C-alpha positions in Angstrom: 43.7 -34.1 -26.5 42.3 -31.2 -28.6 38.8 -32.8 -28.4 39.1 -33.0 -24.6 40.0 -29.4 -24.4 37.1 -28.4 -26.6 34.7 -30.5 -24.6 36.0 -28.8 -21.4 35.6 -25.3 -22.9 32.0 -26.2 -24.0 31.1 -27.6 -20.5 32.7 -24.5 -18.9 30.5 -22.1 -20.8 27.4 -24.2 -20.3 27.9 -24.4 -16.6 28.9 -20.8 -16.0 26.7 -19.1 -18.5 23.4 -20.3 -17.0 23.7 -18.7 -13.5 25.1 -15.5 -15.0 22.0 -15.2 -17.3 19.7 -16.1 -14.4 21.3 -13.5 -12.1 21.0 -10.8 -14.7 17.4 -11.6 -15.2 16.8 -11.6 -11.5 18.6 -8.3 -11.0 16.6 -6.7 -13.9 13.3 -7.8 -12.3 14.3 -6.5 -8.9 15.4 -3.1 -10.4 12.3 -2.8 -12.4 10.1 -3.3 -9.4 12.2 -0.9 -7.4 11.8 1.8 -10.0 8.0 1.1 -10.2 7.7 1.2 -6.4 9.6 4.5 -6.2 7.6 6.1 -9.0 4.4 5.0 -7.2 5.7 6.5 -3.9 6.5 9.8 -5.7 3.0 9.9 -7.3 1.4 9.1 -4.0 3.2 11.7 -1.9 4.1 14.4 -4.5 4.6 17.2 -2.0 6.8 15.2 0.3 9.1 13.0 -1.7 11.4 15.2 -3.8 14.3 13.1 -4.9 16.0 9.7 -5.0 19.5 8.8 -4.1 21.6 5.8 -4.8 24.6 5.4 -2.5 25.6 1.9 -3.7 24.1 -1.1 -5.4 22.5 -2.0 -2.0 21.4 1.4 -0.8 18.7 3.4 -2.5 16.9 6.1 -0.6 13.9 8.4 -1.2 14.5 11.9 -0.1 11.8 13.7 1.7 11.0 17.4 1.5 12.3 17.8 5.1 15.7 16.3 4.0 15.1 13.0 5.7 16.3 10.0 3.7 14.4 6.7 3.9 16.0 3.5 2.6 14.0 1.5 0.0 15.3 -2.0 0.9 17.4 -2.8 4.0 18.1 -6.2 2.6 17.2 -8.0 5.8 15.5 -11.4 5.8 12.2 -11.0 7.6 9.2 -13.2 8.3 5.7 -11.9 8.0 5.5 -10.5 11.6 8.8 -8.7 11.3 7.6 -7.1 8.0 4.6 -5.8 9.9 6.7 -4.6 12.9 9.6 -3.0 11.0 9.0 -2.9 7.2 11.2 -1.0 4.8 9.5 0.5 1.7 10.0 -2.6 -0.4 8.3 -4.7 2.3 5.4 -2.3 2.5 4.8 -2.6 -1.3 5.7 -6.2 -1.7 2.2 -7.7 -1.8 -0.1 -6.7 -4.6 -3.5 -5.5 -3.5 -6.3 -7.1 -5.6 -8.8 -4.6 -7.0 -11.3 -7.3 -8.0 -14.1 -8.3 -5.6 -13.3 -11.2 -3.2 -15.8 -13.5 -1.5 -13.2 -15.7 0.2 -10.9 -14.9 3.1 -7.4 -14.3 1.8 -4.5 -16.5 2.7 -3.3 -16.1 6.3 -0.3 -13.9 5.6 -1.7 -12.0 2.7 -2.2 -8.5 4.1 -1.4 -5.9 1.4 -1.4 -2.5 3.1 -1.2 -3.8 6.6 2.5 -3.2 6.7 3.0 0.5 7.4 6.3 2.5 7.2 6.0 4.8 10.2 8.9 7.1 9.2 7.0 7.8 6.0 3.7 8.3 7.7 5.2 10.6 10.3 6.8 12.7 7.6 3.5 13.1 5.8 0.8 13.2 8.5 2.7 14.3 11.6 5.4 12.9 13.9 3.6 13.3 17.2 0.1 13.3 18.6 0.2 17.1 18.8 1.5 17.5 15.2 -1.1 15.1 13.9 -4.0 16.9 15.7 -2.9 20.2 14.0 -3.4 18.4 10.7 -6.9 17.2 11.4 -10.0 18.5 9.6 -13.6 18.0 10.6 -15.8 16.1 8.2 -19.5 15.7 8.9 -21.6 12.8 7.7 -24.7 11.4 9.2 -25.2 13.2 12.5 -21.5 13.1 13.6 -18.4 15.2 12.9 -15.4 13.0 12.2 -11.7 14.0 12.4 -9.5 13.1 9.4 -6.0 14.2 8.4 -6.0 16.9 5.7 -2.5 16.3 4.6 -1.9 14.6 1.2 -5.6 14.9 0.3 -6.6 12.3 2.8 -9.6 14.2 4.1 -10.7 15.3 0.6 -10.5 11.6 -0.5 -12.7 10.4 2.3 -15.1 13.2 1.6 -15.2 12.2 -2.1 -15.9 8.5 -1.2 -18.7 9.4 1.1 -20.2 11.9 -1.3 -20.5 9.0 -3.8 -22.0 6.6 -1.2 -24.5 8.9 0.6 -27.1 8.9 -2.3 -26.7 5.1 -2.6 -27.3 4.7 1.1 -30.7 6.3 0.8 -32.0 3.7 -1.6 -29.7 0.7 -0.6 -30.3 -0.5 3.0 -27.3 -2.9 2.7 -25.0 0.2 2.2 -26.8 2.5 4.6 -26.7 -0.1 7.4 -22.9 -0.3 7.1 -22.2 3.4 6.4 -24.1 4.7 9.5 -22.9 5.2 12.1 -19.2 4.9 11.6 -17.2 3.4 14.5 -14.5 6.0 14.3 -11.7 7.8 12.6 -8.9 9.6 14.4 -7.9 7.9 17.7 -4.3 8.1 18.9 -3.6 4.6 20.1 -1.6 1.5 19.5 -2.9 -1.6 17.7 -4.2 -4.1 20.3 -1.5 -6.6 21.3 1.3 -4.6 19.7 3.4 -1.6 20.3 2.7 -0.2 16.8 0.6 2.9 16.2 -2.7 2.3 14.6 -3.3 4.1 11.3 -6.2 5.7 13.2 -3.5 7.5 15.2 -2.5 9.4 12.0 -6.1 10.2 11.1 -6.0 8.2 7.9 -8.4 5.3 8.6 -12.1 5.0 9.1 -14.0 2.0 10.7 -17.6 1.7 9.5 -20.4 0.2 11.5 -19.1 -2.8 13.4 -20.4 -6.3 13.0 -19.2 -9.2 15.2 -18.0 -11.0 12.0 -15.8 -8.1 10.9 -12.5 -8.8 12.7 -10.2 -11.9 12.5 -9.7 -11.8 16.3 -13.5 -11.8 17.0 -14.8 -14.0 14.3 -14.3 -17.4 12.8 -13.1 -17.7 9.2 -16.5 -19.1 8.2 -18.4 -16.2 9.7 -16.0 -13.7 8.1 -16.6 -15.3 4.8 -20.3 -14.9 5.2 -19.8 -11.2 6.0 -17.6 -10.8 2.9 -20.3 -12.3 0.7 -22.9 -9.9 1.9 -20.6 -6.8 1.8 -21.7 -4.4 -1.1 -19.1 -4.2 -3.7 -20.2 -0.6 -4.6 -19.1 0.5 -1.1 -15.7 -1.1 -1.4 -15.2 0.3 -4.9 -16.0 3.8 -3.9 -13.3 3.8 -1.2 -10.8 2.1 -3.5 -11.4 4.6 -6.2 -10.4 7.2 -3.7 -7.2 5.4 -2.7 -8.4 3.5 0.4 -7.4 -0.1 1.0 -10.0 -2.4 2.5 -9.3 -4.7 5.4 -11.6 -7.2 3.9 -8.8 -8.1 1.5 -6.5 -9.1 4.2 -5.9 -12.6 5.5 -6.1 -11.0 9.0 -9.4 -9.6 7.9 -10.7 -6.3 9.3 -13.9 -5.9 7.3 -15.1 -2.6 8.8 -11.7 -0.9 8.2 -10.8 1.4 5.3 -7.4 3.1 5.2 -6.0 5.9 3.0 -3.0 4.3 1.3 -2.5 5.8 -2.2 0.7 3.9 -2.8 -1.0 0.5 -2.4 -3.9 1.4 -4.6 -1.9 3.1 -7.3 0.5 0.2 -7.6 -2.4 -2.1 -8.1 -4.1 0.2 -10.6 -1.1 0.9 -12.7 1.1 -2.2 -12.6 -1.2 -5.1 -12.1 -1.0 -6.1 -15.7 2.7 -5.1 -16.4 4.9 -7.7 -18.1 8.6 -8.0 -18.9 8.2 -6.8 -22.5 6.9 -3.4 -21.4 8.8 -0.2 -20.5 9.2 -0.3 -16.8 6.7 2.6 -16.3 4.1 1.4 -18.7 0.6 1.6 -17.2 1.2 5.0 -15.5 -0.7 7.9 -17.1 2.0 10.1 -18.6 1.9 13.9 -17.9 4.4 16.5 -17.0 4.6 15.5 -13.4 5.0 11.8 -14.1 7.6 12.4 -16.8 9.6 14.4 -14.3 9.6 11.6 -11.8 10.5 9.0 -14.5 13.4 11.2 -15.6 14.7 11.5 -12.0 14.4 7.7 -11.5 16.1 6.9 -14.8 18.9 9.3 -14.0 19.5 8.2 -10.4 18.9 4.5 -10.7 
């Protein structure tokens, strides 16, 4: 009888200890990524995100300078299309952007940076056409003046990328033929076939010279791959260095498209090589500002 009871107790602990340990590990991984995501958001939008609030285990918010609260994870099950249409912050940062050069078209639903959180963008760059237009600055390159949003260093970042590329364009025809003339920057419109505002509406995207192989709706995957193979990596790297994502790294490829998205690039830059043995913030350059954000996140989460 004693042996049976002992066996029962052993089986009980074996059965019930496994899922408990697994869940703890799962929770820890989720919380770590949440902390990393929120730190990246604070670093990406330092003048706009001022605090973090935890209402319950399921409700964590970033607090904007305006007082607006934006939920990190709404906990809703979503397919890829819904994540594009109505992403929360976690959805927006879920896919890791690859900083290495690619010569193949990405998997169909791999689109890091293509999900945009419109409440966040509106808080930073303007919540109406008129408000956005007031935030535009003129930037001349080639023979044309282009309009780009000056908030959050977007215009300055585009200028820095172009400043690096212009000398190269003089000696590299493969770069010059793509850089000039650009197809456009600010254009208040929705994305074709959707009701969603284009990032061009916020003045945070630039389309370079167009080629018929550039866009997934115009081109076959084979032709898109050929275009990728010919695309100069120095051009892509100059934009990525200045916090622009490239549509050539999307499954729904948009090869002429570069979009100012510091949160996507900084997450790739700082946390791509992170592992579970590291401090959750390892990889981020530490300074007074970063330490302040880490302290806020540790205290609130």
